[in-house]
C-alpha positions as CSV (number, residue, x, y, z in Angstrom):
1,X,-27.2,8.5,69.1
2,X,-26.9,5.2,67.2
3,X,-29.6,3.1,65.7
4,X,-31.9,1.1,68.0
5,X,-30.7,-2.3,69.3
6,X,-32.8,-5.5,69.1
7,X,-33.9,-5.0,72.7
8,X,-35.5,-1.6,71.6
9,X,-39.1,-1.6,70.7
10,X,-40.2,-2.2,67.1
11,X,-40.1,0.8,64.9
12,X,-43.4,2.6,65.3
13,X,-43.4,3.1,61.5
14,X,-43.0,-0.6,60.9
15,X,-45.7,-1.4,63.6
16,X,-48.1,1.2,62.0
17,X,-48.0,-0.3,58.5
18,X,-47.4,-4.0,59.2
19,X,-51.1,-4.8,59.2
20,X,-51.3,-3.6,55.6
21,X,-48.9,-6.3,54.4
22,X,-50.9,-8.9,52.4
23,X,-50.6,-12.6,53.2
24,X,-47.2,-14.1,52.3
25,X,-43.6,-13.9,53.1
26,X,-41.9,-10.9,54.8
27,X,-38.3,-9.9,54.0
28,X,-36.3,-8.2,56.8
29,X,-33.4,-6.9,54.8
30,X,-30.2,-6.1,56.8
31,X,-32.0,-7.7,59.8
32,X,-29.3,-7.2,62.3
33,X,-30.4,-8.5,65.7
34,X,-33.8,-9.3,64.3
35,X,-36.2,-6.9,66.1
36,X,-38.5,-6.7,63.1
37,X,-38.1,-10.4,62.2
38,X,-39.2,-11.3,65.8
39,X,-42.1,-8.9,65.5
40,X,-43.4,-10.5,62.3
41,X,-42.8,-14.0,63.6
42,X,-44.8,-13.2,66.7
43,X,-47.6,-12.0,64.5
44,X,-47.6,-15.4,62.8
45,X,-45.8,-14.4,59.6
46,X,-43.1,-16.3,57.8
47,X,-39.9,-14.2,57.6
48,X,-36.7,-14.2,55.6
49,X,-33.9,-12.3,57.3
50,X,-30.8,-11.3,55.4
51,X,-27.6,-9.9,56.9
52,X,-23.9,-10.2,56.7
53,X,-23.8,-11.5,60.3
54,X,-26.5,-13.8,61.6
55,X,-25.3,-13.9,65.1
56,X,-28.0,-11.6,66.2
57,X,-30.7,-14.0,65.0
58,X,-29.0,-17.2,66.0
59,X,-31.8,-18.1,68.4
60,X,-34.3,-17.9,65.4
61,X,-32.4,-20.3,63.2
62,X,-34.4,-23.4,64.4
63,X,-37.7,-21.6,63.9
64,X,-39.4,-23.2,60.9
65,X,-41.0,-19.9,60.0
66,X,-37.7,-18.1,59.8
67,X,-35.3,-18.4,56.9
68,X,-31.9,-16.8,57.4
69,X,-29.6,-15.8,54.6
70,X,-26.1,-14.8,55.3
71,X,-25.0,-12.3,52.6
72,X,-22.7,-9.4,52.1
73,X,-25.1,-7.0,50.6
74,X,-22.4,-4.5,49.8
75,X,-19.7,-6.8,48.5
76,X,-20.7,-6.5,44.9
77,X,-21.9,-10.1,44.6
78,X,-25.3,-11.0,43.1
79,X,-28.5,-10.2,44.8
80,X,-28.9,-13.1,47.3
81,X,-32.6,-13.5,46.7
82,X,-32.6,-14.0,43.0
83,X,-36.1,-13.4,41.5
84,X,-37.9,-14.0,44.8
85,X,-40.8,-11.7,45.6
86,X,-42.2,-10.9,49.1
87,X,-45.5,-9.6,50.4
88,X,-43.6,-7.2,52.6
89,X,-40.1,-5.8,52.4
90,X,-38.8,-4.1,55.6
91,X,-35.6,-2.0,55.6
92,X,-34.7,0.0,58.6
93,X,-31.5,1.9,59.5
94,X,-29.8,0.7,56.4
95,X,-28.8,2.2,53.0
96,X,-26.8,0.9,50.1
97,X,-28.0,2.7,47.0
98,X,-27.0,0.1,44.5
99,X,-29.5,-2.2,46.1
100,X,-32.6,0.0,45.4
101,X,-33.5,-1.7,42.1
102,X,-33.4,-5.2,43.6
103,X,-35.2,-4.1,46.8
104,X,-38.0,-2.6,44.8
105,X,-38.2,-5.6,42.5
106,X,-38.4,-7.9,45.6
107,X,-41.8,-6.4,46.5
108,X,-44.5,-8.5,44.9
109,X,-47.4,-6.9,43.0
110,X,-49.7,-5.5,45.7
111,X,-47.0,-6.0,48.3
112,X,-45.8,-3.3,50.7
113,X,-42.4,-1.7,51.1
114,X,-41.7,-0.2,54.5
115,X,-38.4,1.7,54.5
116,X,-37.0,3.9,57.3
117,X,-33.4,5.2,57.6
118,X,-31.2,8.2,58.2
119,X,-31.3,11.3,56.1
120,X,-29.1,14.3,55.3
121,X,-28.7,16.5,58.3
122,X,-28.2,13.5,60.6
123,X,-24.5,14.3,60.8
124,X,-25.3,16.8,63.5
125,X,-26.4,14.0,65.8
126,X,-23.7,11.5,65.3
127,X,-23.6,8.3,63.2
128,X,-24.1,7.8,60.4
129,X,-22.4,10.9,59.1
130,X,-21.1,9.7,55.8
131,X,-23.3,11.0,52.9
132,X,-23.2,7.6,51.4
133,X,-25.4,6.4,54.3
134,X,-27.7,9.4,54.4
135,X,-30.7,9.7,52.1
136,X,-30.9,13.0,50.1
137,X,-34.0,15.1,50.5
138,X,-37.0,13.3,48.9
139,X,-34.9,10.4,47.8
140,X,-37.3,7.6,48.9
141,X,-40.1,9.3,47.0
142,X,-37.9,9.5,43.9
143,X,-37.1,5.8,44.1
144,X,-40.7,4.6,44.1
145,X,-42.2,7.2,41.8
146,X,-44.2,5.6,39.0
147,X,-44.0,2.1,40.4
148,X,-45.5,2.3,43.9
149,X,-48.5,4.0,45.4
150,X,-47.3,5.9,48.4
151,X,-49.4,5.4,51.6
152,X,-47.2,7.7,53.8
153,X,-43.9,9.5,53.6
154,X,-41.9,11.5,56.1
155,X,-38.7,13.4,55.8
156,X,-38.1,15.0,59.2
157,X,-35.9,15.8,62.1
158,X,-37.1,13.8,65.1
159,X,-36.3,14.2,68.8
160,X,-37.8,10.9,70.1
161,X,-36.9,8.1,70.6
162,X,-33.5,9.7,69.8
163,X,-32.5,12.8,67.9
164,X,-32.0,12.1,64.2
165,X,-32.9,13.1,60.7
166,X,-34.9,10.3,59.0
167,X,-36.9,9.5,55.9
168,X,-39.7,6.9,56.0
169,X,-42.0,5.5,53.4
170,X,-44.7,3.0,53.2
171,X,-45.7,2.2,49.6
172,X,-47.6,-0.5,47.7
173,X,-46.2,-2.0,44.6
174,X,-48.8,-0.7,42.2
175,X,-48.4,2.5,40.2
176,X,-50.5,5.5,41.4
């Protein structure tokens, strides 16, 4: 089964850790149709959404608390956010390994990274199947080690809301 659509509920992982994001801007990277952007806007947060196609968030473009940035994150161009830092960085159902250094650097000191995407083994269930888009065992932990304090981490095979192999992490930008 494919990743959830914007009409699907907010990721329970994101919902669980959202209250731990300190005051400040939230980045919804590869925001797609904006299900997490909408969630944070509804909670009174200011949100920056980045995606190659902003059609899914067109209705949010006039919201003064929403900044949309159209960017091809995989095109080899510069990181579209420069040196900006965010209180919360949300990434779901997206993986482009060359962006990890920039994603981690975008989390301000004391800020929270909430990352959730597909992992090795997911090829049994459908897309994505390409190893380039599947996290290796323990990969999210490796990426934050020494820089972030891990609040929670999962590397599992789930059956609900759809069968998939996933990794999830919630981590604060402050070394352990």
